[in-house]
PDB file as gemmi writes it, atoms N, CA and C in Angstrom:
CRYST1    1.000    1.000    1.000  90.00  90.00  90.00 P 1                      
ATOM      1  N   MET A   1     115.761 186.568 -81.695  1.00  0.00           N  
ATOM      2  CA  MET A   1     114.511 187.109 -82.497  1.00  0.00           C  
ATOM      3  C   MET A   1     114.992 187.894 -83.411  1.00  0.00           C  
ATOM      4  N   GLU A   2     113.982 187.596 -84.678  1.00  0.00           N  
ATOM      5  CA  GLU A   2     114.361 188.356 -85.760  1.00  0.00           C  
ATOM      6  C   GLU A   2     113.428 189.129 -86.654  1.00  0.00           C  
ATOM      7  N   VAL A   3     113.728 190.159 -85.233  1.00  0.00           N  
ATOM      8  CA  VAL A   3     112.669 191.129 -85.905  1.00  0.00           C  
ATOM      9  C   VAL A   3     112.520 192.227 -86.908  1.00  0.00           C  
ATOM     10  N   GLY A   4     113.942 191.933 -87.187  1.00  0.00           N  
ATOM     11  CA  GLY A   4     114.249 192.741 -88.603  1.00  0.00           C  
ATOM     12  C   GLY A   4     113.437 192.007 -89.662  1.00  0.00           C  
ATOM     13  N   ARG A   5     113.428 191.016 -89.420  1.00  0.00           N  
ATOM     14  CA  ARG A   5     112.659 190.311 -91.471  1.00  0.00           C  
ATOM     15  C   ARG A   5     111.466 190.513 -90.868  1.00  0.00           C  
ATOM     16  N   MET A   6     110.882 189.783 -89.667  1.00  0.00           N  
ATOM     17  CA  MET A   6     109.913 190.380 -89.675  1.00  0.00           C  
ATOM     18  C   MET A   6     109.243 191.882 -90.160  1.00  0.00           C  
ATOM     19  N   LYS A   7     109.938 192.621 -89.332  1.00  0.00           N  
ATOM     20  CA  LYS A   7     109.674 194.196 -90.214  1.00  0.00           C  
ATOM     21  C   LYS A   7     109.492 194.132 -91.681  1.00  0.00           C  
ATOM     22  N   THR A   8     110.965 193.702 -92.272  1.00  0.00           N  
ATOM     23  CA  THR A   8     111.040 193.753 -93.426  1.00  0.00           C  
ATOM     24  C   THR A   8     110.164 192.822 -94.228  1.00  0.00           C  
ATOM     25  N   LEU A   9     109.692 191.854 -94.124  1.00  0.00           N  
ATOM     26  CA  LEU A   9     108.670 191.539 -94.747  1.00  0.00           C  
ATOM     27  C   LEU A   9     107.411 192.080 -94.440  1.00  0.00           C  
ATOM     28  N   VAL A  10     106.393 192.841 -92.936  1.00  0.00           N  
ATOM     29  CA  VAL A  10     105.591 193.500 -93.555  1.00  0.00           C  
ATOM     30  C   VAL A  10     105.612 194.801 -94.163  1.00  0.00           C  
ATOM     31  N   GLY A  11     106.819 195.325 -94.235  1.00  0.00           N  
ATOM     32  CA  GLY A  11     106.390 196.754 -94.778  1.00  0.00           C  
ATOM     33  C   GLY A  11     107.380 196.246 -96.263  1.00  0.00           C  
ATOM     34  N   SER A  12     107.018 195.356 -96.180  1.00  0.00           N  
ATOM     35  CA  SER A  12     108.025 194.734 -98.522  1.00  0.00           C  
ATOM     36  C   SER A  12     105.875 194.315 -98.623  1.00  0.00           C  
ATOM     37  N   MET A  13     105.480 194.451 -97.700  1.00  0.00           N  
ATOM     38  CA  MET A  13     103.558 193.426 -98.040  1.00  0.00           C  
ATOM     39  C   MET A  13     103.030 194.579 -98.611  1.00  0.00           C  
ATOM     40  N   ASP A  14     103.477 195.831 -99.049  1.00  0.00           N  
ATOM     41  CA  ASP A  14     102.833 197.240 -99.620  1.00  0.00           C  
ATOM     42  C   ASP A  14     102.557 197.016-100.641  1.00  0.00           C  
ATOM     43  N   GLY A  15     103.728 196.699-101.429  1.00  0.00           N  
ATOM     44  CA  GLY A  15     104.026 197.141-102.868  1.00  0.00           C  
ATOM     45  C   GLY A  15     103.638 195.974-103.611  1.00  0.00           C  
ATOM     46  N   MET A  16     103.721 194.270-102.654  1.00  0.00           N  
ATOM     47  CA  MET A  16     102.983 193.446-103.900  1.00  0.00           C  
ATOM     48  C   MET A  16     101.690 193.562-103.832  1.00  0.00           C  
ATOM     49  N   GLY A  17     101.181 191.873-104.892  1.00  0.00           N  
ATOM     50  CA  GLY A  17     100.234 191.243-105.970  1.00  0.00           C  
ATOM     51  C   GLY A  17      99.869 190.658-104.684  1.00  0.00           C  
ATOM     52  N   PRO A  18      98.591 189.912-104.577  1.00  0.00           N  
ATOM     53  CA  PRO A  18      98.060 189.493-103.470  1.00  0.00           C  
ATOM     54  C   PRO A  18      98.543 188.203-103.191  1.00  0.00           C  
ATOM     55  N   ALA A  19      99.176 187.146-104.194  1.00  0.00           N  
ATOM     56  CA  ALA A  19     100.024 185.858-104.449  1.00  0.00           C  
ATOM     57  C   ALA A  19     100.567 186.169-103.220  1.00  0.00           C  
ATOM     58  N   GLU A  20     101.732 187.065-103.714  1.00  0.00           N  
ATOM     59  CA  GLU A  20     103.233 187.978-103.504  1.00  0.00           C  
ATOM     60  C   GLU A  20     103.145 188.150-101.954  1.00  0.00           C  
ATOM     61  N   ALA A  21     101.953 188.897-101.419  1.00  0.00           N  
ATOM     62  CA  ALA A  21     101.817 189.524-100.131  1.00  0.00           C  
ATOM     63  C   ALA A  21     100.907 187.753 -98.727  1.00  0.00           C  
ATOM     64  N   LEU A  22     100.195 186.865 -99.534  1.00  0.00           N  
ATOM     65  CA  LEU A  22     100.068 185.328 -99.243  1.00  0.00           C  
ATOM     66  C   LEU A  22     101.378 185.454 -99.315  1.00  0.00           C  
ATOM     67  N   HIS A  23     102.879 185.009 -99.621  1.00  0.00           N  
ATOM     68  CA  HIS A  23     103.416 184.316 -99.424  1.00  0.00           C  
ATOM     69  C   HIS A  23     104.802 184.727 -97.916  1.00  0.00           C  
ATOM     70  N   ALA A  24     104.275 186.190 -98.025  1.00  0.00           N  
ATOM     71  CA  ALA A  24     104.752 186.731 -97.310  1.00  0.00           C  
ATOM     72  C   ALA A  24     104.103 186.154 -95.748  1.00  0.00           C  
ATOM     73  N   VAL A  25     103.382 186.763 -95.536  1.00  0.00           N  
ATOM     74  CA  VAL A  25     102.254 186.713 -94.897  1.00  0.00           C  
ATOM     75  C   VAL A  25     102.203 185.152 -94.302  1.00  0.00           C  
ATOM     76  N   ALA A  26     102.519 184.557 -94.534  1.00  0.00           N  
ATOM     77  CA  ALA A  26     103.015 182.470 -94.827  1.00  0.00           C  
ATOM     78  C   ALA A  26     104.155 182.621 -94.097  1.00  0.00           C  
ATOM     79  N   GLU A  27     105.361 183.145 -94.401  1.00  0.00           N  
ATOM     80  CA  GLU A  27     106.181 183.464 -94.052  1.00  0.00           C  
ATOM     81  C   GLU A  27     106.086 184.281 -92.758  1.00  0.00           C  
ATOM     82  N   LEU A  28     106.166 185.556 -92.541  1.00  0.00           N  
ATOM     83  CA  LEU A  28     105.685 185.614 -91.452  1.00  0.00           C  
ATOM     84  C   LEU A  28     105.263 185.075 -90.127  1.00  0.00           C  
ATOM     85  N   GLN A  29     104.166 184.482 -90.215  1.00  0.00           N  
ATOM     86  CA  GLN A  29     103.947 183.509 -89.801  1.00  0.00           C  
ATOM     87  C   GLN A  29     105.542 182.032 -88.846  1.00  0.00           C  
ATOM     88  N   LYS A  30     105.518 181.920 -90.339  1.00  0.00           N  
ATOM     89  CA  LYS A  30     107.010 180.867 -89.612  1.00  0.00           C  
ATOM     90  C   LYS A  30     107.827 181.824 -88.220  1.00  0.00           C  
ATOM     91  N   GLU A  31     108.286 182.815 -89.176  1.00  0.00           N  
ATOM     92  CA  GLU A  31     108.939 183.544 -88.103  1.00  0.00           C  
ATOM     93  C   GLU A  31     108.124 183.999 -86.760  1.00  0.00           C  
ATOM     94  N   VAL A  32     107.123 184.625 -86.695  1.00  0.00           N  
ATOM     95  CA  VAL A  32     106.628 184.553 -85.345  1.00  0.00           C  
ATOM     96  C   VAL A  32     106.808 182.959 -84.282  1.00  0.00           C  
ATOM     97  N   SER A  33     105.410 182.116 -85.080  1.00  0.00           N  
ATOM     98  CA  SER A  33     106.333 180.982 -84.496  1.00  0.00           C  
ATOM     99  C   SER A  33     107.620 181.375 -83.802  1.00  0.00           C  
ATOM    100  N   ARG A  34     108.131 180.202 -84.634  1.00  0.00           N  
ATOM    101  CA  ARG A  34     109.814 180.545 -83.889  1.00  0.00           C  
ATOM    102  C   ARG A  34     109.894 181.333 -83.398  1.00  0.00           C  
ATOM    103  N   THR A  35     109.612 182.307 -82.997  1.00  0.00           N  
ATOM    104  CA  THR A  35     109.973 183.180 -82.760  1.00  0.00           C  
ATOM    105  C   THR A  35     109.499 183.062 -80.840  1.00  0.00           C  
ATOM    106  N   GLU A  36     108.633 183.014 -80.607  1.00  0.00           N  
ATOM    107  CA  GLU A  36     108.240 182.124 -79.221  1.00  0.00           C  
ATOM    108  C   GLU A  36     108.392 181.032 -78.919  1.00  0.00           C  
ATOM    109  N   SER A  37     108.282 180.275 -79.930  1.00  0.00           N  
ATOM    110  CA  SER A  37     109.186 178.632 -79.184  1.00  0.00           C  
ATOM    111  C   SER A  37     110.111 179.364 -78.139  1.00  0.00           C  
ATOM    112  N   ALA A  38     111.211 180.537 -79.050  1.00  0.00           N  
ATOM    113  CA  ALA A  38     111.753 181.102 -78.451  1.00  0.00           C  
ATOM    114  C   ALA A  38     112.200 181.349 -77.030  1.00  0.00           C  
ATOM    115  N   LEU A  39     111.416 182.089 -76.711  1.00  0.00           N  
ATOM    116  CA  LEU A  39     110.244 183.059 -76.283  1.00  0.00           C  
ATOM    117  C   LEU A  39     109.987 182.107 -75.022  1.00  0.00           C  
ATOM    118  N   VAL A  40     108.886 181.210 -75.472  1.00  0.00           N  
ATOM    119  CA  VAL A  40     108.964 180.203 -74.263  1.00  0.00           C  
ATOM    120  C   VAL A  40     109.449 179.777 -73.442  1.00  0.00           C  
ATOM    121  N   ARG A  41     110.489 179.387 -74.134  1.00  0.00           N  
ATOM    122  CA  ARG A  41     111.197 177.880 -74.131  1.00  0.00           C  
ATOM    123  C   ARG A  41     112.387 179.043 -72.964  1.00  0.00           C  
ATOM    124  N   GLY A  42     112.949 180.361 -73.132  1.00  0.00           N  
ATOM    125  CA  GLY A  42     113.260 181.224 -72.203  1.00  0.00           C  
ATOM    126  C   GLY A  42     112.927 181.471 -71.035  1.00  0.00           C  
ATOM    127  N   ALA A  43     111.509 182.156 -71.087  1.00  0.00           N  
ATOM    128  CA  ALA A  43     109.806 181.700 -70.200  1.00  0.00           C  
ATOM    129  C   ALA A  43     110.441 180.599 -68.849  1.00  0.00           C  
ATOM    130  N   ARG A  44     111.029 179.716 -69.341  1.00  0.00           N  
ATOM    131  CA  ARG A  44     110.802 178.618 -68.950  1.00  0.00           C  
ATOM    132  C   ARG A  44     111.999 178.403 -68.103  1.00  0.00           C  
ATOM    133  N   GLN A  45     113.141 178.206 -68.351  1.00  0.00           N  
ATOM    134  CA  GLN A  45     114.411 178.424 -68.207  1.00  0.00           C  
ATOM    135  C   GLN A  45     114.781 179.702 -67.232  1.00  0.00           C  
ATOM    136  N   ALA A  46     113.645 180.248 -67.468  1.00  0.00           N  
ATOM    137  CA  ALA A  46     113.960 181.642 -66.474  1.00  0.00           C  
ATOM    138  C   ALA A  46     112.760 181.641 -65.048  1.00  0.00           C  
ATOM    139  N   GLY A  47     112.149 180.408 -65.183  1.00  0.00           N  
ATOM    140  CA  GLY A  47     111.424 179.768 -64.148  1.00  0.00           C  
ATOM    141  C   GLY A  47     110.112 180.029 -64.045  1.00  0.00           C  
ATOM    142  N   LEU A  48     109.217 180.744 -65.236  1.00  0.00           N  
ATOM    143  CA  LEU A  48     108.124 181.263 -65.266  1.00  0.00           C  
ATOM    144  C   LEU A  48     106.569 180.388 -65.671  1.00  0.00           C  
ATOM    145  N   SER A  49     106.347 180.051 -64.888  1.00  0.00           N  
ATOM    146  CA  SER A  49     105.327 178.742 -64.445  1.00  0.00           C  
ATOM    147  C   SER A  49     104.366 178.609 -66.144  1.00  0.00           C  
ATOM    148  N   TRP A  50     103.804 177.734 -66.407  1.00  0.00           N  
ATOM    149  CA  TRP A  50     103.111 177.368 -67.676  1.00  0.00           C  
ATOM    150  C   TRP A  50     101.899 178.715 -67.518  1.00  0.00           C  
ATOM    151  N   GLU A  51     101.406 178.821 -66.746  1.00  0.00           N  
ATOM    152  CA  GLU A  51      99.936 179.519 -66.282  1.00  0.00           C  
ATOM    153  C   GLU A  51     100.156 181.550 -66.555  1.00  0.00           C  
ATOM    154  N   ALA A  52     102.226 182.024 -66.141  1.00  0.00           N  
ATOM    155  CA  ALA A  52     102.436 182.810 -65.738  1.00  0.00           C  
ATOM    156  C   ALA A  52     103.108 183.181 -67.716  1.00  0.00           C  
ATOM    157  N   ILE A  53     102.603 181.992 -68.592  1.00  0.00           N  
ATOM    158  CA  ILE A  53     102.939 182.281 -69.902  1.00  0.00           C  
ATOM    159  C   ILE A  53     101.858 182.216 -70.433  1.00  0.00           C  
ATOM    160  N   ALA A  54     101.097 181.249 -70.439  1.00  0.00           N  
ATOM    161  CA  ALA A  54      99.425 181.443 -70.468  1.00  0.00           C  
ATOM    162  C   ALA A  54      98.649 183.119 -70.255  1.00  0.00           C  
ATOM    163  N   LEU A  55      98.874 183.441 -69.535  1.00  0.00           N  
ATOM    164  CA  LEU A  55      98.898 185.012 -68.685  1.00  0.00           C  
ATOM    165  C   LEU A  55      99.669 185.255 -70.783  1.00  0.00           C  
ATOM    166  N   CYS A  56      99.914 185.397 -70.394  1.00  0.00           N  
ATOM    167  CA  CYS A  56     100.918 186.685 -71.404  1.00  0.00           C  
ATOM    168  C   CYS A  56     100.746 186.222 -72.894  1.00  0.00           C  
ATOM    169  N   LEU A  57     100.189 185.249 -73.180  1.00  0.00           N  
ATOM    170  CA  LEU A  57      99.988 185.269 -74.673  1.00  0.00           C  
ATOM    171  C   LEU A  57      98.638 184.539 -74.497  1.00  0.00           C  
ATOM    172  N   GLY A  58      97.364 185.001 -73.561  1.00  0.00           N  
ATOM    173  CA  GLY A  58      96.599 184.964 -73.727  1.00  0.00           C  
ATOM    174  C   GLY A  58      95.488 184.234 -74.273  1.00  0.00           C  
ATOM    175  N   VAL A  59      96.063 182.879 -73.346  1.00  0.00           N  
ATOM    176  CA  VAL A  59      95.830 181.253 -74.579  1.00  0.00           C  
ATOM    177  C   VAL A  59      95.610 181.067 -72.822  1.00  0.00           C  
ATOM    178  N   SER A  60      94.952 179.307 -72.588  1.00  0.00           N  
ATOM    179  CA  SER A  60      94.690 178.659 -71.497  1.00  0.00           C  
ATOM    180  C   SER A  60      95.903 177.813 -71.548  1.00  0.00           C  
ATOM    181  N   LYS A  61      96.449 177.760 -70.006  1.00  0.00           N  
ATOM    182  CA  LYS A  61      97.597 176.739 -69.344  1.00  0.00           C  
ATOM    183  C   LYS A  61      98.103 175.699 -70.388  1.00  0.00           C  
ATOM    184  N   GLN A  62      96.183 175.495 -70.370  1.00  0.00           N  
ATOM    185  CA  GLN A  62      96.295 173.585 -70.953  1.00  0.00           C  
ATOM    186  C   GLN A  62      96.718 173.837 -71.936  1.00  0.00           C  
ATOM    187  N   ALA A  63      96.775 174.686 -73.233  1.00  0.00           N  
ATOM    188  CA  ALA A  63      96.889 175.780 -74.479  1.00  0.00           C  
ATOM    189  C   ALA A  63      98.543 175.274 -74.378  1.00  0.00           C  
ATOM    190  N   VAL A  64      98.762 176.081 -73.863  1.00  0.00           N  
ATOM    191  CA  VAL A  64     100.445 176.269 -73.874  1.00  0.00           C  
ATOM    192  C   VAL A  64     101.494 175.728 -73.366  1.00  0.00           C  
ATOM    193  N   HIS A  65     100.872 174.241 -72.710  1.00  0.00           N  
ATOM    194  CA  HIS A  65     101.131 173.492 -72.225  1.00  0.00           C  
ATOM    195  C   HIS A  65     101.373 172.393 -73.175  1.00  0.00           C  
ATOM    196  N   ARG A  66      99.893 172.661 -73.809  1.00  0.00           N  
ATOM    197  CA  ARG A  66      99.690 171.466 -75.001  1.00  0.00           C  
ATOM    198  C   ARG A  66     100.647 171.381 -76.160  1.00  0.00           C  
ATOM    199  N   LYS A  67     101.132 173.245 -76.254  1.00  0.00           N  
ATOM    200  CA  LYS A  67     102.135 173.484 -78.068  1.00  0.00           C  
ATOM    201  C   LYS A  67     103.500 173.101 -77.536  1.00  0.00           C  
ATOM    202  N   TYR A  68     104.261 173.641 -75.961  1.00  0.00           N  
ATOM    203  CA  TYR A  68     105.400 173.520 -75.952  1.00  0.00           C  
ATOM    204  C   TYR A  68     105.630 172.884 -74.570  1.00  0.00           C  
ATOM    205  N   GLY A  69     105.206 172.826 -74.845  1.00  0.00           N  
ATOM    206  CA  GLY A  69     106.005 171.026 -73.049  1.00  0.00           C  
ATOM    207  C   GLY A  69     106.407 170.307 -73.094  1.00  0.00           C  
ATOM    208  N   LYS A  70     106.956 169.501 -74.219  1.00  0.00           N  
ATOM    209  CA  LYS A  70     107.475 168.894 -74.609  1.00  0.00           C  
ATOM    210  C   LYS A  70     109.149 169.658 -75.431  1.00  0.00           C  
ATOM    211  N   GLN A  71     109.015 171.209 -75.040  1.00  0.00           N  
ATOM    212  CA  GLN A  71     109.965 171.396 -75.440  1.00  0.00           C  
ATOM    213  C   GLN A  71     111.343 170.514 -75.325  1.00  0.00           C  
TER     214      GLN A  71                                                      
END                                                                             
């Protein structure tokens, strides 16, 4: 998990212009997506059910299974 990279991206947005900030947000979204995917994979390997993972993410069991079920 690249928490440091996420903090750097968020922290650097203050002095950015709109285009640069949008680019930083896009990079942040990619990093969050990669991190979420790795965490879901780890949760499944640890024995968590799709229902438990969905509850943690605030989505339906079907949504989380559809997004990550083929990993």
